[in-house]
Structures are given as C-alpha cells and as structure tokens.
N, C-alpha and C positions, 0 to 999 in steps of 0.2 A: 504494500500500500504506500503510495507517495502523496496523494491528496488527503489532507486531514482537516477536521474542524476543531478549533480550539476556542475555549471561553475563559476570560479572566473575570473573576467575581469581586466586586467591591462591597465590603460589608463594614458595619460598625459594631464590633463585638462588645457585648456588655461585660464590664469588668468583673472577672472571677465567676461569672454565671455560665459555667461550662455547659450544662445541660441545655439551657436556652439557646446558647450560641450554636450548638451542634444541631438542634432542631432547625434553626434558621438556615444553616449551611445545607442540611439535607433538603429542605424545601427549595432552596435556590438551585441545587443540583437537579432535582426532579423537574423543576420548571424549565430549565435549559434543555434537558434531554428530551422532554416531551414535545418541545417546539421544533427541534431538529436533531437528527442523529449527530452525536458529538463524540470526539475521540478523547479529548482531554479537557478537564475543568481545573482551573488554578484558583486557589483561595489565598488570602493574605497571610503574612507572618503572624504567629500567635492568634490565629483566627478563633481558636476554641476558648481562649481565656482573656484576651486583652493584654496590654503591656505592663501596667503598673500594679502588679499583684504582690510584689515584694515577698514577704514571708509566707504568703499563701501559695507561692509557686510549687514548693515541694508537695503540698497536699493535692494540688491540681495535676501534678505530673503523673503520667501513666506509661506503661511499657507498650511495646508494639503489639502485644497480645491482649491489651486492655480494651475496655468498652468503647473508648473514643474511636480507636482504629477499627474495631469490629463494626461499629455503626456505619462509618464511612465506607468500609469495604463492602458491607451489605448493600449500601446505596449504589456503589459502583457496579456491583454485580447485577442489581435490578435494572439499571439503566444501560448496561453494556458500555461502560465508559471508564477511563482512567481519571483519578482525582488526586491532585496534589494539594496539601493543606498544611498550615503551620500549627504546631502544638508544642506543649512542654513534655519532653521525653525523658524517661529515666530507664536505667538498665539494672544491673545486679545490685549496685550499691545505692540504697535509698536516698542518700544525701547528695548524690551526684546527678544533676539534671542538665538538660540541654535545650536550647532554643532550636527546634528542629522543623524540617519539612518532611512529610511522609507521602509516599506515592503508593496508592492502592490501584489494582488493575481490574479490568472487567470480569476476571475470573474470581473476584472476591478475595484475592490474596494480596499480601504486601509485596510490592515490587521492590521496595527499598526505601531508604531514608537518608537524609543529610543533616548533619549537626553543624550549626553556624560556626564558621571559623573566625570571622572578624566581629568580635563583640565590642560594643561601644558603651562608654560611660557606665551607668549603674548596672547594665547587663552583666558586667564582669563580676559583680557581687552575687548575682543569682545563678549564673550558668557556668558550666565548664565549656571551654573552647573545643570545637571539633578540630580535626587535624588532617582531613583529606577531602577531596572533591570527587565523589563516586559518580560514574555514569550508569544509567539504569536502562534496561531493555524494556520496551513496551511492544504491544502488537503492531504499532505503526513506525517504530524506529527507536533510536537511542537518544535519550534526553539527559540533561543535567539539571540540578536544582541549586538555586542560590537564595540567600535571605538578606533582605534589606541592605545594610551597609557593605555587604560583599561587593556590590556593584561599583564601589569606589576603587576597587583593586583590580586592575586589568588582568593580573595573573590568575585570578579565580576563574573567570570565564575562559581564558585561554587554556587553562589546564583541562577544563571539561571538553573543549573543542579538540584538543590534541588527543584526547582519549575517545573521540568519535561522536560527540554530541552534535546533532543537527538542530536541536531546539533546546533553549535554556528557559526553564520555568522559574519565575522569581516571585516569592511572597515577601511583602514589605510592610513596615510601619513607618513610612516616610512622612516627615512632618510637613504641615502646611506652611506656605511661604518659601518652600524650597522646590517648588514644582519645576522650575527651569533647570536646576541642577539634576533633578531626577530624570527628566526626559533626555537631557543632553548625555548623561552617563549611559542610559539604556541604548540610545542611538549609537554611541561610540562603541559599546560592547558588541552590538550587532554588526556594525560596519567593519570593525577591525578584525572580526573573526569570520565574517560571512556566515552568520548564523541567525536563525529565527529567535526572537525573544518574546515571551509571553509573561507580562509582569502585572501582578495583582497587588494593589496598594489599598490599605484600609482607609476609612474616613472616620469622622466622629471626634469626640474629645474625651480626655481623661484628666485627672487633677493637674498634671504638669505639661500635657501635650495636646495639640490638635493635629489632625492628620489630613493630608491633602488629596488623597485619591489619585486621579489621573492614571488609572489602570490602562494599559495599552498593549497592543500586539504589533510587533515590528518585523519587517522582512530583513533578509540578509544584506540589503543595501541601506538599511536604516529607515526604509519607507514605512509609514504607519498603515496598517491594514484595518485596525479598529481601535477605538478608544472611548473611555468614559470621560467626557469633558466637564461634567458637573460633579460636585462632591456629594453625591447621593448614592444610596444603595442601588445596586443593579449589576449589570454585566455587559461586556462587549464580546462579540463573537466574530471570528474570521475563518474563512476556508482558504487554504493555500497548499501549494505543492512543495513537499520537502525536497524534491529533486532540484529545486531552484538553488539550494545550497551548493550542490556540486557544480552547477553551471556558473554561479557567481565566483566560486573559488577558482575554477579553471580560468575564468576570464581575468581575475585580479591577481592570481598567483600569490595571494596574501600569506598563505602558509608555506609555500615552497620557497619564497624569497626571504624567509627568516634567517638570522645568523646567530644561533644559540651560543656559539663560542664567544661572541662579543657581549653577551648579556650576563656574564657570570656574577656580577655584583647584585643582580636582582634576587639571588637566593641567599644573600648575606643580610643578617639583621643590622639595622641602623645602629 
C-alpha cells in the first residue's frame, strides 16, 4: 500500500481526568473512521492526562498492558486503523515513568512505543529520558514517533529517516504564541529529510500554560496537505502517496549527499 489516509486530532485534555480524556479520544477516533477509511490517527502528547499533573503522574502512569492501551487498541481494532497517542508510561520499576507515544495497530496489538528523549524544564523532575528513536512497522509502511520539543533537534528526525521512516508522527504540547516556530520547525524537518510529517498539537489551558494547536500534515517538500487553523477541538485529514518520499529523495539526493565524517562533533555533548 502506498496511498494512505492520515488524521491529526486536536484535543484539550482535562487535567488528570484520564478516564474522561480516553472517552473523548475514543469518540474522536470513531468519528474519523466512520466518515472515511483511515490508516493512521495521531493524538497529542500526554493526551490521556494533560501536562501539569506533577505528583499525580506516577498514579496516572500505566504499563503497555494496562487499561489505557487496551482501550485504544480495542478502538483501533474496531475501526481497522493504527492510532498513535501520548500517555504516561511506566515499566518494571514503579517510580520510573516516561512521557511516551504509543502506537497500536488495526490488529489490536501494540506496534511499539517511544519514550521522549528531549525533556524540557519541569518535565525533567517527573520523567526519565528515553535514549533511542525506534522505527515501527505498520500495515502501510515504516513510521517514526516524536514528542513535542524533539522537533527542535534535527538529529531526532534524521535518525528515524536513516532507519527507514517515510512518515514521522508527532504528538505535542506546544505553547500558544509560538505557532510560527512550531510550523517552521515541522517544515524544516520535512524538507531536510524528504519525509511526511503528521503533527498533532493540543489546545486549551492549564495553570501555567496555554497551548496553540495548529495541528498539521506536511509533505516531503514541506507543503501543507491539511491543517487545523483554529484553536478548537477537531481534526485534519489528508490522503497522500508514501511513494512520493522516494521520488523526492531521488530528485534532491538529500540523503546521498550527506558527509557523516564531517559531522563528528554532532555526537559530542556540549
């Protein structure tokens, strides 16, 4: 399959109200899938909890076999769609939690997950950093996942592309007033890698933050395919041909003309 349909969903999660947020996410996914067959639905960062949960994060954290993932996996199976969404993830040690994106497939199974590598500000007090950028196989191709501030770091998207990603799905809690930077960074990541980008950013307000939305789907030349121009709940949908990635990269030679030996300082800490 090369032609796929992707949706980015813009929500306003209620702070620490996990059950209510999951119900809203499920309803949005069902609404999208009933209107048109869809291959991938992308939700924002921390879509199940909101951002400023502080000491409540450990209580809200779940494992990959927990109820949050099970509900979303069941939804994916019912609608024959892949769903990527942000949640608080824990593993064997209860006190270690991650800001994560999880991908569930149309078979109702977990396709994989990503633990945010680039934590910012108070996130460092709540979460453990991830340490790798996995690429995930889906029925329609290989994709990568990123979260929020990751888009500030070109190395993150490039790592995914070098491992075979044709599409990067991004969930974010990008703040209002910074929409120009948000869109510029997403366009840069798309153009410099010749890759599709599907970015879902939340809206709404919390005690210390307000969020700007502007969820968008971009092509491998940075061209917008669909976008949410208003800071309201909703979604944007686009259908495109993943084979365009190969054509764009062959035309630009963007990957072939790299000189990795000249970039050695990029892997050194400042």
